[in-house]
N, C-alpha and C positions, 0 to 999 in steps of 0.2 A: 707708830704701831702702839696698839692698846696692850696694857699689861694684863695677863690672865692671872687669877688668884684662886686658891683652894682653901676651903674652910678647914680650921684646926680639926674639927671633929672627923672630917674625911681622912685627913692625914693620920690621924690616930688610928682609924680602921685598918687603912692600907699598910701602916708601918708597924702595926701591933705595939704602939707606945700609947700609954694613957695620956689623956688630955692634961692631966696634972703634971706629967713629966714634960710634956711639950710646953706648957706654960712656964715650967721652971727654966727651960732652955731659953725662952723669950726673955725672961727676967734677968737671966745671966748674960744676955746679949748674944747667945749662941745661934739664935733663930730670929730673924726679923719678921715682925707681924705687924699688921694694921687692925686696930680694934675699933669696930663700929658697933656702938651700943654694946651688947653682950657677946658679940661674934668677933672672933679673931680670923683674919684672911691673911694668907701667906702668898707673895708672889711665887709663881711657878719657878722663876730662875732662882729665887732664894731656896726654894724647896730642893732644887738640884744642888746647889752649893752646900746646903745643910747635909744632905744625904752623902754626898762625897766626903764631907768633914767627918762624919760619923764612921764612914768606911775606913778612912785615914786613921782616925783614932783607934779602931779596933786592931789595927796593925802597927801601932805606936809609930806612926808617920805623921808629919805636919800635912796640912792641906796643900800647901805649896809643893812639898816633896812628891806627894801623890799626883798632883797636877803635872809636874815635871816628868814623871814616870809615864803617865798616860801619853802625853805628847810626844815623848821619845819613842814608846812602843808604835804610836800611830805613824810617826815618821819612818820607823824601820818597815812598817807593814807597806807604806806608799813606796819605799825604795824597792822592796822585793816585788811589787806590782810593776814598777817601771822596768826593772831587770828582766822580768818575765815577758812584758810587752815587747822590750827591745829585741829579745831573742826570738820570740814567737813571730813577730811582725818583719823580722830582719831590718830594723831600723839602723840608720848610720848613726855616728856619734853626734852630729848635729841635730838630727831629729830627737834623739834621746835626751840632749841637753835641753831642748825646748820643752819636752814633756816634764823634765825634773824641775825646770824654772817655774812652769805653770803650777805644779803642785806645791812648790816651796811658797809661792804667792799665796796659795789657798790655805796654808797651815795657820 
């Protein structure tokens, strides 16, 4: 699978951060970038990680703590959906267990 990139100046516009600030994050190691000539390119996956880390930082949380919280909330939402489906479709315990196992594998 080919990696997708976004240019630093495009991130600057979308996130309302100056390119100077983003370059500082790159130098501090907070944002990974590839420099080709005078152009910085950031992998989309890195931009997602960086955005989450900024969000976590704004709430005085670590990136790992935020990641755990999001996974826990996702798990709770899935459990609610399984419970609803079980009741709505009148599933027996065996069928409900199969659905739960499927979702736990996909998490």
